C-alpha positions as a Python dict, from the first residue, in 0.01 Angstrom:
ca = {
    (1, 'M'): (0, 0, 0),
    (2, 'K'): (-138, 119, -285),
    (3, 'A'): (-310, 481, -298),
    (4, 'V'): (-540, 683, -536),
    (5, 'V'): (-468, 1018, -551),
    (6, 'T'): (-703, 1286, -737),
    (7, 'G'): (-588, 1642, -836),
    (8, 'A'): (-258, 1475, -920),
    (9, 'S'): (-141, 1770, -1140),
    (10, 'G'): (-230, 2025, -911),
    (11, 'I'): (68, 2195, -673),
    (12, 'L'): (-67, 1992, -388),
    (13, 'G'): (-136, 1656, -540),
    (14, 'T'): (196, 1626, -741),
    (15, 'D'): (394, 1646, -380),
    (16, 'I'): (154, 1385, -225),
    (17, 'V'): (225, 1175, -503),
    (18, 'K'): (594, 1216, -472),
    (19, 'E'): (579, 1161, -104),
    (20, 'L'): (374, 817, -100),
    (21, 'K'): (629, 720, -379),
    (22, 'K'): (909, 758, -181),
    (23, 'H'): (797, 560, 88),
    (24, 'A'): (726, 290, -180),
    (25, 'W'): (350, 332, -200),
    (26, 'E'): (175, 207, -550),
    (27, 'V'): (16, 528, -678),
    (28, 'L'): (-286, 549, -932),
    (29, 'E'): (-306, 934, -1027),
    (30, 'F'): (-607, 1101, -1140),
    (31, 'T'): (-664, 1451, -1341),
    (32, 'S'): (-966, 1588, -1473),
    (33, 'K'): (-862, 1463, -1830),
    (34, 'N'): (-877, 1094, -1699),
    (35, 'I'): (-1156, 1087, -1436),
    (36, 'M'): (-1548, 1228, -1417),
    (37, 'L'): (-1569, 1272, -1038),
    (38, 'D'): (-1920, 1393, -1105),
    (39, 'D'): (-2011, 1049, -1280),
    (40, 'I'): (-2042, 772, -1025),
    (41, 'A'): (-2018, 510, -1304),
    (42, 'D'): (-1672, 646, -1389),
    (43, 'V'): (-1537, 678, -1039),
    (44, 'R'): (-1617, 318, -980),
    (45, 'A'): (-1501, 203, -1283),
    (46, 'K'): (-1157, 379, -1275),
    (47, 'I'): (-1098, 339, -850),
    (48, 'L'): (-1282, -43, -796),
    (49, 'P'): (-1034, -254, -1036),
    (50, 'F'): (-731, -92, -825),
    (51, 'Q'): (-838, -197, -487),
    (52, 'P'): (-665, 67, -311),
    (53, 'D'): (-593, 105, 51),
    (54, 'V'): (-630, 460, 65),
    (55, 'I'): (-796, 756, -159),
    (56, 'I'): (-667, 1094, -145),
    (57, 'H'): (-879, 1347, -260),
    (58, 'S'): (-721, 1672, -356),
    (59, 'A'): (-912, 1761, -646),
    (60, 'A'): (-1136, 2071, -628),
    (61, 'M'): (-1281, 2378, -783),
    (62, 'T'): (-1060, 2633, -595),
    (63, 'N'): (-1130, 2952, -801),
    (64, 'V'): (-1298, 3167, -496),
    (65, 'D'): (-1478, 3421, -699),
    (66, 'L'): (-1544, 3201, -1021),
    (67, 'C'): (-1757, 2941, -701),
    (68, 'E'): (-1950, 3240, -674),
    (69, 'D'): (-2024, 3309, -1079),
    (70, 'D'): (-2069, 2914, -1168),
    (71, 'R'): (-2233, 2758, -812),
    (72, 'E'): (-2358, 2469, -1024),
    (73, 'A'): (-1987, 2391, -1141),
    (74, 'A'): (-1866, 2413, -766),
    (75, 'I'): (-2130, 2179, -647),
    (76, 'R'): (-2076, 1921, -920),
    (77, 'I'): (-1668, 1917, -864),
    (78, 'N'): (-1646, 2025, -460),
    (79, 'V'): (-1985, 1834, -348),
    (80, 'L'): (-2079, 1561, -604),
    (81, 'G'): (-1717, 1467, -653),
    (82, 'T'): (-1674, 1440, -317),
    (83, 'H'): (-1987, 1258, -237),
    (84, 'N'): (-1866, 1004, -539),
    (85, 'I'): (-1514, 973, -389),
    (86, 'S'): (-1669, 895, -44),
    (87, 'L'): (-1907, 615, -173),
    (88, 'V'): (-1661, 389, -355),
    (89, 'A'): (-1377, 438, -40),
    (90, 'A'): (-1688, 279, 184),
    (91, 'Q'): (-1726, 38, -40),
    (92, 'L'): (-1376, -61, -56),
    (93, 'Q'): (-1330, -18, 294),
    (94, 'A'): (-1039, 190, 178),
    (95, 'K'): (-920, 506, 402),
    (96, 'V'): (-1013, 845, 243),
    (97, 'V'): (-829, 1171, 272),
    (98, 'Y'): (-964, 1471, 212),
    (99, 'I'): (-785, 1810, 143),
    (100, 'S'): (-1034, 2100, 309),
    (101, 'S'): (-997, 2466, 375),
    (102, 'C'): (-877, 2715, 633),
    (103, 'G'): (-1147, 2909, 484),
    (104, 'V'): (-1487, 2689, 624),
    (105, 'Y'): (-1400, 2889, 969),
    (106, 'G'): (-1523, 3196, 821),
    (107, 'N'): (-1464, 3506, 1082),
    (108, 'G'): (-1531, 3517, 1460),
    (109, 'K'): (-1236, 3487, 1585),
    (110, 'T'): (-837, 3732, 1569),
    (111, 'E'): (-684, 3416, 1717),
    (112, 'P'): (-585, 3113, 1541),
    (113, 'Y'): (-880, 2824, 1475),
    (114, 'N'): (-847, 2537, 1639),
    (115, 'E'): (-1069, 2238, 1543),
    (116, 'L'): (-1285, 2283, 1772),
    (117, 'D'): (-1392, 2624, 1659),
    (118, 'A'): (-1727, 2653, 1483),
    (119, 'T'): (-1725, 2654, 1099),
    (120, 'K'): (-1934, 2970, 922),
    (121, 'P'): (-1823, 2966, 560),
    (122, 'L'): (-1832, 3341, 462),
    (123, 'N'): (-1835, 3227, -1),
    (124, 'Y'): (-1987, 2972, -186),
    (125, 'H'): (-1620, 2780, -259),
    (126, 'H'): (-1612, 2757, 177),
    (127, 'Y'): (-1924, 2641, 183),
    (128, 'T'): (-1880, 2379, -62),
    (129, 'K'): (-1561, 2265, 106),
    (130, 'L'): (-1739, 2225, 430),
    (131, 'V'): (-2034, 2003, 279),
    (132, 'G'): (-1772, 1825, 117),
    (133, 'E'): (-1638, 1734, 487),
    (134, 'Q'): (-1987, 1653, 550),
    (135, 'R'): (-2005, 1361, 227),
    (136, 'I'): (-1681, 1206, 407),
    (137, 'T'): (-1823, 1190, 764),
    (138, 'D'): (-2165, 1074, 614),
    (139, 'H'): (-1996, 730, 466),
    (140, 'N'): (-1696, 682, 622),
    (141, 'T'): (-1541, 609, 972),
    (142, 'R'): (-1188, 584, 856),
    (143, 'Y'): (-1150, 909, 700),
    (144, 'L'): (-855, 1219, 761),
    (145, 'I'): (-1013, 1585, 678),
    (146, 'L'): (-695, 1818, 663),
    (147, 'R'): (-778, 2163, 630),
    (148, 'A'): (-531, 2338, 495),
    (149, 'G'): (-358, 2696, 454),
    (150, 'W'): (-261, 2928, 182),
    (151, 'L'): (-71, 2646, -28),
    (152, 'F'): (275, 2734, -216),
    (153, 'G'): (452, 2522, -415),
    (154, 'G'): (513, 2359, -717),
    (155, 'D'): (672, 2399, -1039),
    (156, 'K'): (714, 2742, -1185),
    (157, 'E'): (504, 2633, -1506),
    (158, 'Q'): (208, 2523, -1265),
    (159, 'R'): (-94, 2780, -1320),
    (160, 'K'): (-170, 2854, -948),
    (161, 'N'): (209, 2888, -844),
    (162, 'F'): (173, 3178, -591),
    (163, 'V'): (552, 3230, -547),
    (164, 'E'): (605, 3262, -978),
    (165, 'A'): (324, 3503, -1000),
    (166, 'R'): (485, 3722, -738),
    (167, 'R'): (801, 3658, -907),
    (168, 'R'): (697, 3778, -1217),
    (169, 'E'): (474, 4043, -1098),
    (170, 'A'): (804, 4160, -903),
    (171, 'A'): (1001, 4155, -1281),
    (172, 'T'): (727, 4437, -1407),
    (173, 'A'): (665, 4629, -1130),
    (174, 'Q'): (783, 4968, -996),
    (175, 'V'): (575, 4896, -688),
    (176, 'M'): (352, 4605, -560),
    (177, 'R'): (95, 4631, -361),
    (178, 'S'): (-34, 4367, -108),
    (179, 'A'): (-333, 4357, 190),
    (180, 'G'): (-245, 4428, 517),
    (181, 'D'): (-581, 4374, 667),
    (182, 'K'): (-594, 3975, 554),
    (183, 'F'): (-428, 3694, 777),
    (184, 'G'): (-352, 3356, 716),
    (185, 'S'): (-96, 3041, 712),
    (186, 'P'): (111, 3018, 406),
    (187, 'T'): (185, 2621, 401),
    (188, 'Y'): (390, 2458, 175),
    (189, 'T'): (261, 2179, -19),
    (190, 'V'): (612, 1911, 47),
    (191, 'D'): (548, 1978, 424),
    (192, 'L'): (166, 1907, 411),
    (193, 'A'): (238, 1594, 211),
    (194, 'Q'): (486, 1473, 459),
    (195, 'Q'): (268, 1520, 713),
    (196, 'L'): (-15, 1340, 535),
    (197, 'V'): (214, 1071, 498),
    (198, 'V'): (284, 1087, 882),
    (199, 'L'): (-97, 1055, 988),
    (200, 'L'): (-135, 733, 727),
    (201, 'D'): (170, 614, 917),
    (202, 'A'): (29, 674, 1260),
    (203, 'D'): (-288, 493, 1137),
    (204, 'V'): (-501, 813, 1328),
    (205, 'F'): (-847, 945, 1182),
    (206, 'G'): (-1026, 1283, 1242),
    (207, 'T'): (-1023, 1626, 1142),
    (208, 'F'): (-699, 1826, 1172),
    (209, 'N'): (-538, 2199, 1072),
    (210, 'A'): (-288, 2081, 863),
    (211, 'V'): (-47, 2464, 823),
    (212, 'N'): (316, 2584, 849),
    (213, 'A'): (376, 2736, 1161),
    (214, 'G'): (311, 3135, 1210),
    (215, 'R'): (105, 3408, 1119),
    (216, 'A'): (108, 3622, 821),
    (217, 'S'): (-63, 3908, 641),
    (218, 'R'): (-104, 3878, 249),
    (219, 'F'): (158, 4193, 290),
    (220, 'D'): (353, 3973, 497),
    (221, 'Y'): (398, 3707, 250),
    (222, 'V'): (417, 3869, -36),
    (223, 'R'): (669, 4071, 103),
    (224, 'E'): (840, 3749, 255),
    (225, 'I'): (859, 3600, -79),
    (226, 'V'): (1020, 3919, -254),
    (227, 'Q'): (1259, 3925, 16),
    (228, 'Q'): (1389, 3603, -16),
    (229, 'L'): (1424, 3599, -393),
    (230, 'G'): (1657, 3864, -329),
    (231, 'L'): (1466, 4123, -574),
    (232, 'S'): (1425, 4491, -473),
    (233, 'T'): (1043, 4570, -572),
    (234, 'P'): (927, 4748, -280),
    (235, 'V'): (558, 4581, -185),
    (236, 'E'): (308, 4876, -16),
    (237, 'M'): (85, 4773, 266),
    (238, 'V'): (-285, 4844, 131),
    (239, 'D'): (-629, 4800, 255),
    (240, 'S'): (-797, 4474, 83),
    (241, 'N'): (-1069, 4721, -75),
    (242, 'A'): (-830, 4794, -329),
    (243, 'F'): (-880, 4434, -444),
    (244, 'P'): (-1289, 4414, -495),
    (245, 'R'): (-1344, 4063, -513),
    (246, 'R'): (-1663, 3845, -608),
    (247, 'A'): (-1638, 3603, -318),
    (248, 'N'): (-1635, 3752, 46),
    (249, 'M'): (-1328, 3662, 224),
    (250, 'P'): (-1253, 3582, 564),
    (251, 'D'): (-1003, 3851, 742),
    (252, 'N'): (-854, 3554, 967),
    (253, 'E'): (-805, 3230, 798),
    (254, 'V'): (-491, 3154, 1048),
    (255, 'L'): (-490, 2785, 1220),
    (256, 'D'): (-361, 2587, 1501),
    (257, 'N'): (-254, 2241, 1447),
    (258, 'M'): (-418, 2155, 1789),
    (259, 'Q'): (-491, 1830, 1745),
    (260, 'L'): (-153, 1704, 1581),
    (261, 'R'): (13, 1882, 1832),
    (262, 'L'): (-168, 1703, 2128),
    (263, 'R'): (-78, 1357, 1971),
    (264, 'G'): (268, 1434, 1936),
    (265, 'L'): (214, 1431, 1550),
    (266, 'N'): (270, 1787, 1401),
    (267, 'V'): (561, 1820, 1166),
    (268, 'M'): (480, 2128, 1039),
    (269, 'R'): (776, 2395, 1059),
    (270, 'D'): (773, 2783, 1053),
    (271, 'W'): (621, 2901, 721),
    (272, 'K'): (931, 3151, 659),
    (273, 'A'): (1177, 2842, 688),
    (274, 'A'): (930, 2656, 472),
    (275, 'L'): (919, 2934, 176),
    (276, 'K'): (1315, 2941, 221),
    (277, 'S'): (1338, 2582, 145),
    (278, 'Y'): (1100, 2617, -156),
    (279, 'I'): (1298, 2882, -322),
    (280, 'D'): (1631, 2740, -264),
    (281, 'L'): (1533, 2443, -408),
    (282, 'T'): (1319, 2585, -713),
    (283, 'Y'): (1516, 2918, -813),
    (284, 'Q'): (1862, 2872, -637),
    (285, 'Q'): (1974, 2588, -886),
}
């Protein structure tokens, strides 16, 4: 089997590539350095000759505040880029996988969101991710849309490594501060990559929440990272107003993997156990 992976150098993309290769897939990797996703001619020229069975689109503009400031760039990358991937997948009659966001649900519930809940994005990043979902469904029937949680994982050197950023902060801060009023589902990139392969093997299609189990505030999340790293820096709970942002962020981004569970395909463990696996692998060697 052959797969194309966009965003292959990101914290999720790298683990998707590794997991596919473990299962003997032939993988063609793309980053912003070797494909212009907003140029349909380039996308066709780079992907069509490979004739992939699956295109996994994990590339995105993920800086939520920057999406507010540069909306044209957000459209170009998150909407037009996804539109072009969708067209090429349809032309090839290939499966297409789109990595979406827990943030597409917006606000409205205090309980975890399931896939039947309405989508009401609060900021431009989440809006463009939702429009990206629509571009996928416009042109394809053989699709997987995975709504992911607060991702952690990757190498220490990767820019978006949340755990490593907190370790470095703890090394210099007398006290760390984190919001106690924003909730989500911390999710290990390795576990999400493994869940993706399970879905590919099962040959199912549709929209799925795909997060590690459990619920955490930002404060819970950061405190657990510090504790599992064996650091003594205290973490203080504060209100999210202490961290002004350009983007309006949901209060609740906790997801329920209802569709995975109903199909007997949910392999996502508790987030604290997943975090321990990541920290043991990355920091305890």
